[in-house]
BANUMI-175597 format. One record per residue (C-alpha): residue number from 1; residue in three letters; chain; x, y, z. Coordinates in nm, 2 decimals, always signed. Example, Ala and Ser with C-alpha at 12.3 -4.5 7.8 and 13.67 -1.06 7.14 Angstrom:
resi, resn, chain, px, py, pz
1, ALA, A, +1.23, -0.45, +0.78 $
2, SER, A, +1.37, -0.11, +0.71 $
REM end
This chain:
resi, resn, chain, px, py, pz
1, UNK, A, -5.74, +2.44, +4.81 $
2, UNK, A, -5.49, +2.55, +5.09 $
3, UNK, A, -5.56, +2.68, +5.47 $
4, UNK, A, -5.22, +2.82, +5.52 $
5, UNK, A, -5.26, +3.21, +5.37 $
6, UNK, A, -4.90, +3.41, +5.36 $
7, UNK, A, -4.65, +3.38, +5.62 $
8, UNK, A, -4.34, +3.60, +5.72 $
9, UNK, A, -4.05, +3.53, +5.96 $
10, UNK, A, -3.88, +3.84, +6.15 $
11, UNK, A, -3.52, +3.80, +6.32 $
12, UNK, A, -3.58, +3.90, +6.64 $
13, UNK, A, -3.19, +3.85, +6.80 $
14, UNK, A, -2.93, +3.54, +6.72 $
15, UNK, A, -3.11, +3.27, +6.77 $
16, UNK, A, -3.52, +3.42, +6.81 $
17, UNK, A, -3.77, +3.47, +6.50 $
18, UNK, A, -4.10, +3.59, +6.51 $
19, UNK, A, -4.29, +3.34, +6.30 $
20, UNK, A, -4.66, +3.50, +6.15 $
21, UNK, A, -4.87, +3.28, +5.91 $
22, UNK, A, -5.24, +3.38, +5.81 $
23, UNK, A, -5.52, +3.08, +5.83 $
24, UNK, A, -5.88, +3.11, +5.75 $
25, UNK, A, -6.13, +3.23, +6.05 $
26, UNK, A, -6.30, +2.88, +6.04 $
27, UNK, A, -5.98, +2.74, +6.05 $
28, UNK, A, -5.76, +2.62, +6.40 $
29, UNK, A, -5.39, +2.58, +6.45 $
30, UNK, A, -5.25, +2.31, +6.67 $
31, UNK, A, -4.85, +2.39, +6.74 $
32, UNK, A, -4.62, +2.07, +6.85 $
33, UNK, A, -4.29, +2.20, +6.94 $
34, UNK, A, -3.95, +1.95, +7.00 $
35, UNK, A, -3.61, +2.08, +7.04 $
36, UNK, A, -3.55, +2.23, +6.71 $
37, UNK, A, -3.86, +2.17, +6.53 $
38, UNK, A, -4.20, +2.35, +6.53 $
39, UNK, A, -4.53, +2.15, +6.38 $
40, UNK, A, -4.84, +2.40, +6.30 $
41, UNK, A, -5.10, +2.20, +6.21 $
42, UNK, A, -5.37, +2.35, +6.01 $
43, UNK, A, -5.76, +2.26, +6.02 $
44, UNK, A, -6.07, +2.34, +5.98 $
45, UNK, A, -6.33, +2.37, +6.26 $
46, UNK, A, -6.59, +2.11, +6.30 $
47, UNK, A, -6.84, +2.08, +6.11 $
48, UNK, A, -6.71, +2.29, +5.84 $
49, UNK, A, -6.58, +2.19, +5.48 $
50, UNK, A, -6.48, +2.48, +5.30 $
51, UNK, A, -6.22, +2.73, +5.46 $
52, UNK, A, -6.35, +3.06, +5.48 $
53, UNK, A, -6.17, +3.38, +5.19 $
54, UNK, A, -6.14, +3.57, +5.53 $
55, UNK, A, -5.84, +3.50, +5.75 $
56, UNK, A, -5.71, +3.63, +6.03 $
57, UNK, A, -5.29, +3.61, +6.14 $
58, UNK, A, -5.12, +3.35, +6.42 $
59, UNK, A, -4.83, +3.45, +6.56 $
60, UNK, A, -4.54, +3.20, +6.74 $
61, UNK, A, -4.19, +3.27, +6.90 $
62, UNK, A, -3.91, +3.02, +6.73 $
63, UNK, A, -3.63, +2.98, +6.89 $
64, UNK, A, -3.33, +2.77, +6.76 $
65, UNK, A, -3.23, +2.44, +6.91 $
66, UNK, A, -2.83, +2.37, +6.81 $
67, UNK, A, -2.85, +2.64, +6.61 $
68, UNK, A, -3.14, +2.53, +6.36 $
69, UNK, A, -3.54, +2.59, +6.37 $
70, UNK, A, -3.75, +2.40, +6.14 $
71, UNK, A, -4.09, +2.48, +6.09 $
72, UNK, A, -4.36, +2.21, +5.92 $
73, UNK, A, -4.68, +2.29, +5.83 $
74, UNK, A, -4.94, +2.08, +5.81 $
75, UNK, A, -5.25, +2.11, +5.63 $
76, UNK, A, -5.57, +1.87, +5.65 $
77, UNK, A, -5.62, +1.81, +5.29 $
78, UNK, A, -5.91, +1.85, +5.18 $
79, UNK, A, -6.03, +1.61, +4.89 $
80, UNK, A, -6.40, +1.35, +4.95 $
81, UNK, A, -6.07, +1.08, +4.92 $
82, UNK, A, -5.83, +1.25, +5.22 $
83, UNK, A, -5.93, +1.03, +5.53 $
84, UNK, A, -5.81, +1.25, +5.72 $
85, UNK, A, -5.51, +1.25, +5.64 $
86, UNK, A, -5.29, +1.59, +5.63 $
87, UNK, A, -5.06, +1.76, +5.38 $
88, UNK, A, -4.70, +1.85, +5.47 $
89, UNK, A, -4.63, +2.22, +5.31 $
90, UNK, A, -4.40, +2.40, +5.32 $
91, UNK, A, -4.11, +2.31, +5.56 $
92, UNK, A, -3.89, +2.58, +5.63 $
93, UNK, A, -3.55, +2.58, +5.77 $
94, UNK, A, -3.29, +2.83, +5.92 $
95, UNK, A, -2.95, +2.82, +6.01 $
96, UNK, A, -2.82, +2.99, +6.30 $
97, UNK, A, -2.54, +3.14, +6.26 $
98, UNK, A, -2.39, +3.30, +6.58 $
REM end
């Protein structure tokens, strides 16, 4: 089961976009930004073993760097053999043409 529900991107201006995404209420997300790359790590909260069927929405403002925005979702792997690994999907690329 994936930890990322639906997601959407809306343009605010030439180089600014609003990213909204849904995750289970018993999960947390951690955003790491480096130039044009936005990494969003989604994990179950401590002592949780299964994602909830109830979701909530997170939002973040993404700004272009050198006319690009990359967004990567890293989801905690939930299989018994995962050893704390994550699955990187989906990956989004926005080419900003000013």
